[in-house]
Backbone as a chain_set.jsonl record, in Angstrom:
{"seq": "MNKNELRNKYKILRESLDEETIISNSLSIANQLLKLNVWEYTYYHLFLSIVAKKEIDTETVLQILFAKNKEVVVSKSDFKTDILSHFLLTDNTQLKINNYGIPEPINGLPVPESMIEVVFVPLLAFDVYGNRVGYGKGFYDDFLSKCKPCTIKIGLSFYEAEDKIEGVYPGDISLDYCITPSKIYKFNEE", "coords": {"N": [[77.25, 41.393, -16.918], [74.536, 42.186, -14.357], [71.246, 40.603, -13.962], [69.272, 43.19, -13.316], [70.969, 44.972, -14.417], [70.915, 44.564, -17.476], [68.22, 44.285, -18.706], [67.979, 46.861, -17.81], [69.27, 48.157, -19.742], [68.719, 46.821, -22.217], [65.857, 47.752, -22.351], [66.132, 50.091, -22.746], [67.741, 50.21, -24.935], [65.348, 48.807, -26.895], [63.672, 50.818, -26.48], [64.933, 52.891, -28.269], [64.038, 51.807, -30.885], [62.797, 52.199, -34.099], [59.497, 51.99, -35.802], [59.914, 50.951, -38.553], [61.843, 49.785, -38.224], [61.327, 47.372, -35.887], [59.449, 46.06, -37.734], [60.617, 45.067, -39.629], [62.714, 43.402, -38.478], [61.433, 41.783, -37.003], [59.768, 40.542, -39.011], [62.088, 39.394, -40.3], [63.305, 37.421, -37.658], [61.166, 35.762, -37.978], [61.231, 34.488, -40.218], [63.907, 32.994, -39.841], [62.738, 31.116, -38.144], [61.436, 29.418, -39.441], [63.252, 27.583, -40.608], [64.045, 26.178, -38.341], [63.842, 22.654, -36.81], [61.188, 22.524, -35.666], [58.692, 21.608, -36.116], [57.188, 19.429, -36.109], [55.002, 19.284, -34.168], [52.036, 19.542, -31.97], [50.64, 21.843, -30.544], [51.223, 24.921, -30.032], [52.698, 27.927, -27.929], [52.397, 31.12, -27.821], [53.221, 34.669, -27.408], [51.725, 37.065, -27.387], [52.597, 40.567, -28.663], [53.507, 43.188, -27.019], [52.785, 46.506, -27.811], [53.535, 49.179, -27.121], [55.629, 48.936, -25.829], [57.523, 48.093, -27.437], [58.263, 45.306, -28.444], [58.845, 42.329, -30.268], [57.102, 42.178, -33.11], [54.838, 39.331, -33.199], [53.043, 38.662, -35.548], [53.398, 37.669, -37.426], [54.636, 35.511, -37.302], [52.62, 33.902, -35.763], [51.055, 34.289, -37.915], [52.256, 31.95, -39.767], [52.303, 29.804, -38.164], [49.317, 29.164, -38.27], [48.995, 28.957, -40.842], [50.268, 26.254, -41.082], [48.693, 24.682, -39.499], [48.236, 24.838, -37.211], [47.773, 24.348, -33.984], [47.339, 27.274, -31.675], [48.284, 28.599, -28.632], [47.367, 31.065, -26.306], [48.075, 33.549, -23.612], [46.785, 34.513, -20.653], [47.473, 36.817, -17.964], [47.672, 37.169, -14.423], [48.154, 39.112, -12.388], [48.194, 39.521, -9.738], [48.71, 37.446, -8.96], [50.657, 36.502, -10.132], [50.869, 34.536, -12.349], [50.228, 32.691, -15.149], [47.542, 32.006, -17.212], [46.241, 29.864, -19.844], [45.05, 29.511, -22.792], [43.274, 28.568, -25.892], [43.857, 29.986, -29.292], [41.464, 31.002, -31.348], [39.327, 31.629, -34.207], [36.944, 32.642, -32.645], [38.201, 33.779, -30.507], [38.106, 36.604, -28.291], [40.204, 39.317, -27.875], [41.601, 41.439, -25.444], [43.713, 44.441, -24.38], [45.437, 44.521, -21.647], [46.208, 45.978, -18.704], [48.346, 46.499, -18.18], [49.409, 46.284, -20.829], [49.174, 44.421, -22.386], [47.837, 42.086, -25.314], [44.928, 40.123, -24.407], [43.099, 37.096, -24.313], [39.332, 36.973, -23.836], [37.98, 34.982, -23.101], [37.825, 31.783, -23.596], [38.817, 28.579, -24.452], [40.415, 26.617, -22.421], [43.566, 25.304, -21.726], [46.026, 22.976, -20.612], [49.121, 23.256, -19.119], [50.527, 21.034, -19.46], [50.165, 20.132, -22.001], [50.974, 21.958, -23.986], [53.44, 22.001, -26.293], [55.766, 23.403, -27.479], [57.237, 26.074, -26.682], [57.036, 30.044, -27.53], [59.088, 32.441, -26.341], [59.125, 35.392, -24.724], [61.631, 38.11, -24.222], [64.229, 40.126, -22.676], [66.779, 40.547, -22.939], [69.602, 37.803, -23.492], [71.995, 34.922, -22.638], [74.996, 33.365, -24.175], [74.621, 30.633, -23.158], [71.838, 30.043, -23.123], [70.497, 31.255, -21.135], [68.062, 33.716, -19.81], [66.394, 37.111, -19.712], [63.931, 38.499, -18.448], [61.293, 40.588, -17.907], [61.158, 40.297, -14.904], [58.8, 39.395, -13.403], [58.571, 37.02, -13.126], [56.596, 35.496, -14.898], [57.006, 33.601, -16.62], [58.893, 31.815, -15.814], [57.458, 30.608, -13.888], [55.563, 29.674, -15.944], [56.996, 27.965, -17.567], [58.331, 25.978, -15.851], [56.191, 24.345, -15.345], [55.224, 22.919, -17.715], [55.755, 20.512, -19.464], [59.226, 18.78, -19.224], [60.187, 18.166, -22.045], [59.198, 19.937, -23.448], [59.688, 22.394, -25.874], [61.579, 25.305, -25.925], [61.676, 28.668, -26.949], [63.452, 31.157, -27.583], [62.911, 34.826, -28.624], [64.647, 37.295, -29.93], [65.34, 41.067, -30.682], [68.358, 41.43, -30.822], [71.698, 40.236, -30.491], [73.409, 37.635, -28.604], [74.349, 37.695, -25.027], [77.569, 37.642, -23.479], [77.442, 36.303, -20.651], [75.052, 35.927, -18.271], [75.061, 37.332, -15.493], [74.142, 36.104, -11.888], [72.377, 34.099, -12.074], [69.772, 32.177, -11.092], [68.661, 28.892, -9.776], [66.322, 28.341, -10.103], [65.642, 29.666, -12.235], [64.53, 29.26, -15.646], [65.938, 27.812, -18.546], [66.36, 28.475, -22.097], [65.888, 26.599, -25.394], [66.428, 27.01, -27.595], [67.216, 30.488, -29.448], [66.325, 33.049, -31.373], [67.701, 35.497, -33.685], [67.193, 38.441, -35.736], [69.416, 37.677, -37.236], [70.522, 35.066, -36.537], [70.299, 31.853, -35.316], [70.739, 30.355, -31.991], [71.323, 27.43, -30.692], [70.947, 25.896, -27.353], [71.629, 23.781, -24.81], [72.372, 21.61, -26.057], [73.255, 17.803, -26.326]], "CA": [[75.928, 42.026, -16.472], [73.561, 41.249, -13.727], [69.866, 41.054, -14.638], [69.078, 44.396, -13.666], [72.1, 46.154, -15.154], [70.828, 43.992, -18.728], [66.842, 44.705, -18.315], [68.052, 48.268, -18.194], [70.292, 48.232, -20.764], [67.767, 46.164, -23.119], [64.61, 48.441, -22.455], [66.863, 51.513, -23.475], [67.957, 49.791, -26.365], [64.441, 48.94, -27.418], [63.188, 52.152, -27.029], [65.33, 53.322, -29.66], [63.833, 51.283, -32.318], [61.18, 52.579, -34.968], [58.519, 51.371, -36.332], [60.47, 50.2, -39.767], [63.431, 48.406, -37.694], [60.857, 46.679, -35.74], [58.659, 45.388, -38.314], [61.677, 44.658, -40.423], [63.297, 42.577, -37.681], [60.641, 40.79, -36.793], [59.956, 39.584, -40.259], [63.418, 38.488, -40.192], [62.967, 36.469, -36.95], [59.905, 34.857, -38.376], [61.85, 33.705, -41.445], [64.34, 32.448, -39.01], [62.285, 30.291, -37.113], [61.093, 28.674, -40.77], [64.783, 26.781, -40.453], [63.836, 25.292, -37.524], [63.007, 21.509, -37.1], [60.093, 22.048, -34.586], [56.983, 22.16, -36.739], [55.792, 18.373, -36.209], [54.314, 19.167, -32.948], [50.714, 20.43, -32.425], [50.424, 22.404, -29.785], [52.382, 26.181, -29.819], [52.248, 28.934, -27.049], [52.852, 32.247, -28.313], [53.153, 35.625, -26.79], [51.118, 38.43, -28.348], [53.555, 41.712, -28.438], [53.428, 44.996, -26.161], [53.289, 47.222, -28.563], [54.012, 49.967, -26.116], [56.982, 48.011, -25.283], [58.482, 47.615, -28.565], [58.401, 44.059, -28.781], [59.116, 41.863, -31.554], [55.806, 41.915, -33.643], [54.451, 37.892, -33.442], [51.875, 38.387, -36.09], [54.054, 36.64, -38.828], [54.507, 34.211, -36.602], [51.333, 33.771, -35.562], [50.209, 33.404, -39.62], [53.092, 30.76, -39.852], [51.499, 28.669, -37.414], [47.947, 29.053, -38.798], [49.208, 28.294, -41.941], [50.944, 25.273, -40.536], [47.242, 23.927, -39.409], [48.727, 24.504, -35.517], [47.022, 24.956, -32.614], [47.916, 28.088, -30.892], [48.035, 28.889, -27.497], [47.812, 32.488, -25.776], [47.631, 33.894, -22.459], [45.796, 35.754, -19.644], [48.467, 37.366, -16.626], [47.129, 37.017, -13.346], [49.377, 40.061, -11.593], [47.9, 39.246, -8.141], [49.598, 35.838, -8.11], [52.29, 36.262, -11.041], [50.565, 33.091, -12.828], [49.929, 32.902, -16.372], [46.607, 31.249, -17.761], [46.443, 29.544, -21.089], [43.528, 29.272, -23.771], [43.728, 28.02, -27.288], [43.29, 30.846, -29.899], [40.586, 30.66, -32.472], [38.464, 32.726, -34.614], [36.11, 33.075, -31.951], [38.788, 34.225, -29.17], [37.923, 37.674, -28.177], [41.4, 39.867, -27.217], [41.54, 42.61, -24.578], [44.31, 45.091, -24.162], [44.619, 44.919, -20.311], [46.151, 47.809, -18.288], [49.771, 46.552, -18.726], [49.668, 46.947, -22.494], [49.326, 43.059, -23.23], [46.511, 41.568, -25.777], [44.831, 38.334, -23.932], [41.893, 36.607, -24.591], [38.867, 37.31, -22.816], [37.409, 33.974, -22.558], [38.196, 30.671, -24.376], [39.16, 26.585, -23.895], [41.462, 26.411, -21.35], [44.705, 24.383, -22.2], [46.778, 22.909, -19.718], [50.421, 23.511, -19.476], [51.133, 19.697, -20.431], [49.502, 19.79, -23.226], [52.023, 22.612, -24.801], [54.834, 21.306, -26.968], [56.435, 24.235, -28.302], [56.712, 27.969, -26.426], [57.593, 31.267, -28.027], [59.225, 33.059, -25.036], [59.503, 36.776, -24.774], [62.887, 38.239, -23.416], [64.757, 41.514, -22.691], [68.402, 39.62, -22.965], [69.732, 36.025, -23.211], [73.353, 34.937, -22.958], [75.261, 32.025, -24.905], [73.913, 29.388, -22.443], [70.367, 29.99, -22.867], [69.825, 31.887, -19.559], [67.448, 34.643, -20.287], [66.473, 38.13, -18.913], [62.284, 39.128, -18.715], [60.618, 42.041, -17.063], [61.516, 40.516, -13.808], [58.178, 38.96, -12.463], [58.422, 35.176, -12.791], [55.488, 34.787, -15.317], [57.011, 32.785, -17.994], [59.51, 30.484, -15.161], [56.685, 29.9, -13.457], [54.723, 28.68, -16.809], [57.942, 26.76, -17.964], [58.395, 25.16, -14.61], [54.803, 23.633, -15.547], [55.191, 22.508, -19.048], [56.648, 18.804, -19.444], [60.204, 18.911, -19.478], [60.583, 17.814, -23.217], [58.939, 21.314, -23.688], [60.878, 22.903, -26.579], [61.604, 26.763, -25.406], [62.283, 29.119, -28.139], [63.185, 32.94, -27.274], [62.659, 36.011, -29.775], [65.027, 38.506, -29.664], [65.968, 41.976, -31.621], [69.747, 41.419, -30.279], [72.507, 39.178, -30.103], [73.664, 37.085, -26.839], [75.375, 38.412, -24.214], [78.453, 36.44, -23.263], [77.009, 35.847, -19.447], [74.23, 36.625, -17.436], [75.451, 37.139, -14.161], [72.896, 36.073, -11.156], [71.143, 32.773, -13.009], [69.577, 31.191, -9.79], [68.216, 27.404, -10.334], [64.245, 28.344, -10.576], [65.278, 30.314, -13.851], [64.47, 28.171, -16.831], [66.827, 28.413, -19.836], [65.755, 28.022, -23.544], [66.38, 25.5, -26.033], [66.727, 27.999, -28.771], [66.711, 31.829, -29.54], [66.332, 33.381, -32.744], [67.455, 36.943, -33.784], [66.925, 38.759, -37.135], [70.475, 37.155, -38.298], [71.216, 34.172, -36.475], [69.511, 30.789, -34.517], [70.949, 30.321, -31.192], [71.204, 26.341, -30.153], [71.567, 25.603, -26.404], [71.249, 22.227, -24.082], [72.903, 20.388, -26.838], [73.902, 16.809, -25.804]], "C": [[75.42, 41.266, -15.174], [72.414, 41.488, -14.225], [69.236, 42.149, -14.871], [69.493, 45.198, -14.425], [71.224, 45.973, -16.724], [69.192, 44.235, -19.154], [67.031, 45.997, -18.428], [68.196, 48.821, -19.56], [69.152, 47.787, -22.179], [66.408, 47.322, -23.243], [65.207, 49.581, -23.14], [66.827, 51.101, -25.021], [66.55, 49.591, -27.471], [63.784, 50.089, -27.843], [63.614, 52.874, -27.809], [64.699, 53.285, -31.096], [62.829, 51.926, -32.99], [60.478, 51.842, -35.238], [58.987, 50.14, -37.52], [61.065, 49.071, -38.818], [62.316, 47.219, -37.164], [59.828, 45.445, -36.691], [59.77, 44.535, -39.297], [62.382, 43.494, -39.954], [62.424, 41.351, -37.236], [59.788, 39.717, -37.729], [61.208, 38.52, -40.219], [63.319, 37.75, -39.3], [61.92, 35.514, -37.267], [60.394, 34.117, -39.32], [63.005, 32.807, -41.218], [64.211, 31.451, -38.739], [61.778, 29.212, -38.216], [62.656, 27.522, -40.572], [64.659, 26.045, -39.506], [63.192, 24.114, -37.657], [62.055, 21.301, -36.027], [58.494, 22.082, -35.395], [56.019, 20.808, -37.178], [55.143, 18.27, -35.204], [52.801, 20.025, -33.514], [50.442, 21.385, -31.924], [51.495, 23.972, -29.204], [51.701, 27.166, -28.944], [53.05, 29.894, -27.7], [52.337, 33.305, -27.734], [52.335, 37.208, -27.43], [52.168, 39.957, -27.66], [52.515, 42.849, -27.876], [53.973, 45.505, -26.902], [54.217, 48.592, -27.873], [55.487, 50.19, -25.765], [57.957, 47.956, -25.996], [58.748, 46.057, -28.43], [58.287, 43.677, -30.016], [57.375, 41.667, -31.747], [55.407, 40.445, -34.02], [53.572, 37.871, -34.492], [52.209, 37.661, -37.198], [53.673, 35.612, -38.434], [53.21, 33.219, -36.322], [50.381, 33.155, -36.688], [51.01, 32.397, -40.125], [52.248, 29.461, -39.323], [50.254, 28.092, -37.9], [48.09, 28.386, -39.718], [49.607, 26.923, -41.832], [49.939, 24.213, -40.13], [48.335, 23.858, -37.821], [47.465, 24.853, -34.615], [47.559, 26.027, -31.558], [47.412, 28.571, -29.722], [48.185, 30.436, -26.748], [47.313, 32.42, -24.105], [46.744, 34.334, -21.705], [46.924, 35.526, -18.362], [47.374, 37.541, -15.399], [48.331, 38.105, -12.316], [49.17, 40.019, -10.347], [48.541, 38.251, -7.619], [50.794, 35.597, -9.224], [51.734, 34.84, -11.988], [49.82, 33.471, -14.094], [48.524, 31.586, -16.772], [46.265, 30.832, -18.821], [45.137, 29.17, -22.33], [44.179, 29.233, -25.13], [43.012, 29.26, -28.058], [42.384, 30.352, -31.121], [40.041, 31.758, -32.941], [37.393, 33.343, -33.802], [36.561, 33.807, -30.75], [38.654, 35.719, -29.382], [39.277, 38.409, -27.525], [41.14, 40.826, -26.739], [42.653, 43.467, -24.437], [44.271, 45.228, -22.557], [45.687, 45.807, -19.997], [47.663, 47.572, -18.195], [50.442, 46.471, -20.209], [49.632, 45.536, -23.307], [47.787, 42.583, -23.507], [46.205, 40.165, -25.321], [43.556, 38.632, -24.179], [41.025, 37.135, -23.269], [38.058, 36.165, -22.235], [37.982, 32.682, -23.407], [38.384, 29.362, -23.714], [40.172, 27.012, -23.541], [42.403, 25.185, -22.037], [45.813, 24.368, -21.093], [48.133, 22.916, -20.042], [51.12, 22.193, -20.026], [50.737, 19.364, -21.427], [50.268, 20.699, -24.285], [53.225, 22.134, -25.422], [56.246, 22.073, -27.118], [56.4, 25.808, -27.482], [57.636, 28.838, -27.123], [57.901, 32.14, -26.834], [59.563, 34.484, -25.227], [60.623, 37.134, -24.213], [63.387, 39.867, -23.752], [66.229, 41.019, -23.477], [68.333, 38.222, -22.99], [71.33, 36.202, -23.372], [73.673, 33.59, -23.615], [74.84, 30.851, -24.114], [72.463, 29.222, -22.448], [69.604, 30.728, -21.502], [69.232, 33.256, -20.462], [67.061, 35.79, -19.207], [64.594, 38.598, -18.916], [62.283, 40.074, -18.398], [60.893, 41.825, -15.613], [59.94, 40.005, -12.656], [57.888, 37.482, -12.108], [57.458, 34.791, -13.588], [56.102, 33.565, -15.796], [58.25, 31.461, -17.045], [58.458, 29.975, -14.638], [55.798, 29.268, -14.363], [55.766, 27.693, -16.74], [58.138, 25.622, -17.035], [56.875, 24.138, -14.605], [54.704, 22.588, -16.722], [56.196, 20.972, -18.749], [58.386, 18.954, -19.807], [61.016, 18.627, -20.633], [59.825, 19.216, -23.917], [59.856, 22.09, -24.916], [60.588, 24.978, -26.394], [62.518, 27.664, -26.46], [62.393, 30.806, -27.664], [63.611, 33.864, -28.471], [63.294, 37.15, -29.35], [65.365, 39.224, -31.057], [67.59, 41.831, -31.433], [70.348, 40.429, -30.06], [72.561, 38.605, -28.875], [74.532, 37.582, -26.131], [76.237, 37.256, -24.064], [77.874, 35.525, -21.67], [76.032, 36.557, -18.611], [74.647, 36.556, -15.979], [73.953, 37.059, -12.882], [71.809, 35.287, -11.59], [70.951, 31.968, -11.421], [68.787, 29.62, -10.442], [66.963, 27.446, -10.835], [64.538, 28.988, -12.252], [65.249, 29.109, -14.721], [64.978, 28.852, -18.088], [66.148, 27.902, -21.166], [66.644, 27.141, -24.284], [66.97, 26.488, -27.266], [66.579, 29.585, -28.474], [67.313, 32.649, -30.878], [66.263, 34.844, -32.621], [66.987, 37.341, -35.23], [68.121, 38.156, -37.843], [71.055, 35.871, -38.056], [70.204, 33.103, -35.126], [70.536, 30.265, -33.495], [70.871, 28.623, -30.684], [71.904, 25.823, -28.68], [71.027, 23.895, -25.904], [71.506, 21.109, -24.917], [73.696, 19.109, -25.949], [74.872, 16.73, -25.9]], "O": [[75.715, 40.104, -14.894], [72.293, 42.484, -14.939], [68.707, 42.442, -15.943], [68.839, 46.022, -15.066], [70.84, 47.019, -17.247], [69.143, 44.404, -20.373], [66.241, 46.531, -19.207], [67.532, 49.609, -20.234], [68.922, 48.628, -23.048], [66.071, 47.657, -24.379], [64.668, 49.978, -24.174], [66.144, 51.514, -25.957], [66.569, 50.058, -28.61], [63.412, 50.411, -28.971], [62.821, 53.696, -28.267], [64.709, 54.091, -32.027], [61.86, 52.234, -32.297], [60.774, 50.698, -34.894], [58.666, 48.952, -37.53], [60.806, 47.87, -38.734], [62.283, 46.177, -37.82], [59.583, 44.286, -36.357], [59.567, 43.357, -39.589], [62.697, 42.61, -40.751], [62.784, 40.176, -37.169], [59.327, 38.609, -37.454], [61.24, 37.292, -40.138], [63.133, 36.683, -39.885], [61.925, 34.422, -36.7], [60.002, 32.95, -39.335], [63.269, 31.943, -42.054], [65.11, 30.62, -38.867], [61.723, 28.054, -37.803], [62.297, 26.375, -40.304], [65.224, 24.966, -39.683], [62.177, 24.06, -38.351], [61.964, 20.213, -35.459], [57.444, 22.615, -35.036], [55.007, 20.707, -37.872], [54.553, 17.2, -35.059], [52.473, 20.653, -34.521], [49.878, 22.177, -32.679], [52.261, 24.006, -28.241], [50.487, 27.367, -29.006], [54.187, 29.653, -28.104], [51.145, 33.258, -27.431], [52.88, 38.239, -27.823], [52.35, 40.232, -26.474], [51.367, 43.211, -28.131], [55.186, 45.418, -27.091], [55.385, 48.854, -28.16], [56.198, 51.166, -25.53], [59.11, 47.812, -25.589], [59.951, 45.857, -28.261], [57.763, 44.385, -30.876], [56.586, 41.208, -30.922], [55.607, 40.19, -35.207], [53.072, 36.746, -34.502], [51.371, 37.069, -37.878], [52.774, 34.873, -38.836], [53.013, 32.054, -36.665], [49.533, 32.263, -36.692], [50.484, 31.809, -41.07], [51.75, 28.499, -39.908], [50.041, 26.882, -37.981], [47.546, 27.284, -39.787], [49.133, 26.279, -42.768], [50.177, 23.022, -40.328], [49.035, 22.892, -37.518], [46.467, 25.557, -34.772], [48.208, 25.603, -30.602], [46.246, 28.958, -29.656], [49.332, 30.88, -26.707], [46.546, 31.641, -23.54], [45.683, 34.589, -22.275], [47.206, 34.432, -17.874], [46.282, 38.069, -15.607], [49.231, 37.611, -11.636], [50.054, 40.54, -9.667], [48.891, 38.029, -6.46], [51.647, 34.711, -9.175], [52.675, 34.084, -12.229], [48.97, 34.359, -14.143], [48.705, 30.388, -16.557], [45.557, 31.762, -19.206], [44.445, 28.167, -22.155], [45.273, 29.7, -25.449], [41.887, 29.629, -27.721], [42.674, 29.341, -31.76], [40.141, 32.822, -32.33], [36.92, 34.43, -34.136], [35.765, 34.383, -30.007], [39.003, 36.19, -30.464], [39.453, 37.971, -26.388], [40.336, 41.488, -27.396], [43.032, 42.503, -23.77], [43.356, 45.867, -22.038], [46.164, 46.452, -20.932], [48.305, 48.62, -18.124], [51.616, 46.571, -20.566], [49.936, 45.417, -24.494], [46.847, 42.563, -22.712], [46.886, 39.189, -25.639], [42.962, 39.706, -24.268], [41.459, 37.532, -22.187], [37.523, 36.245, -21.13], [38.986, 33.079, -23.999], [38.11, 29.154, -22.532], [40.882, 27.754, -24.219], [41.942, 24.299, -22.756], [46.406, 25.372, -20.697], [48.443, 22.607, -21.193], [52.049, 22.202, -20.834], [50.935, 18.22, -21.839], [50.255, 20.294, -25.447], [54.106, 21.866, -24.605], [57.388, 21.64, -26.967], [55.502, 26.603, -27.759], [58.811, 28.533, -27.326], [56.912, 32.613, -26.273], [60.45, 34.679, -26.058], [60.862, 36.279, -23.361], [63.068, 40.583, -24.701], [66.472, 41.298, -24.651], [67.375, 37.528, -22.649], [71.903, 37.131, -23.941], [72.801, 32.722, -23.656], [74.734, 29.879, -24.863], [71.925, 28.315, -21.813], [68.444, 30.668, -21.094], [69.753, 33.719, -21.477], [67.298, 35.598, -18.015], [64.353, 39.236, -19.941], [63.324, 40.719, -18.516], [60.926, 42.831, -14.904], [59.942, 40.191, -11.439], [57.247, 36.955, -11.198], [57.102, 33.646, -13.312], [55.692, 32.492, -15.354], [58.429, 30.356, -17.557], [58.333, 28.766, -14.835], [55.152, 28.328, -13.9], [55.637, 26.691, -16.038], [58.11, 24.451, -17.415], [56.706, 23.263, -13.756], [54.119, 21.514, -16.58], [57.08, 20.682, -17.942], [58.599, 19.332, -20.959], [62.242, 18.72, -20.577], [60.061, 19.37, -25.115], [60.994, 22.326, -24.512], [59.603, 25.643, -26.713], [63.701, 27.468, -26.739], [61.402, 31.504, -27.45], [64.584, 33.601, -29.178], [62.774, 37.95, -28.572], [65.59, 38.666, -32.131], [68.084, 42.431, -32.387], [69.769, 39.542, -29.433], [71.788, 39.02, -28.012], [75.587, 37.947, -26.648], [75.901, 36.115, -24.381], [77.904, 34.296, -21.608], [76.22, 37.73, -18.287], [74.457, 35.493, -15.389], [72.966, 37.789, -12.974], [70.619, 35.599, -11.545], [71.817, 31.346, -10.806], [68.453, 29.52, -11.623], [66.531, 26.782, -11.777], [63.801, 28.799, -13.219], [65.902, 28.092, -14.485], [64.672, 29.943, -18.569], [65.42, 26.91, -21.149], [67.82, 26.912, -24.0], [68.143, 26.413, -27.633], [65.966, 29.987, -27.485], [68.486, 32.783, -31.228], [65.443, 35.486, -31.964], [66.381, 36.483, -35.871], [67.995, 38.056, -39.064], [71.859, 35.373, -38.844], [69.563, 33.626, -34.215], [71.402, 29.605, -34.069], [69.871, 28.627, -29.967], [73.067, 25.421, -28.645], [70.285, 23.112, -26.498], [71.094, 19.963, -24.732], [74.546, 19.336, -25.089], [75.467, 15.778, -25.397]]}, "num_chains": 1, "name": "protein.A"}
């Protein structure tokens, strides 16, 4: 299937999820993350969930990062430029839900992409090659293209991999891992 077909398919699938399933599967994903060997870094970028779009609840991942004394970075979206700006999440960070339902920092200490070592990537679908489908605005492809090549990209998905996403183009940034409630996918192996 192409990106638009997959985008539509997974939006419909997610819409059918009830709150109990979202909570249970989000917790399973967080537990799977603990099995990864990616905890020696300092700066971790985490997306804050859009509740209305029934995204994975990243609250448990956030608690894991804080428990491991990691620096957590969150983003603010500029829908005029389709660019994300990044800020350190601290006890003093004020969050506000924007017009698109995204919790974002109002203020804070800016963090350049070059400092971010691990990125948890939101997505609608992904394939066995590590390609992903998001909402289609390109925010994360732009963001990830500005990170260092060694930055680890980890997708989080309620669903298992598709065989192949049709229409992948060179500007698409692939994942290094994708975590589902029952499986860890590893891509880009040498």
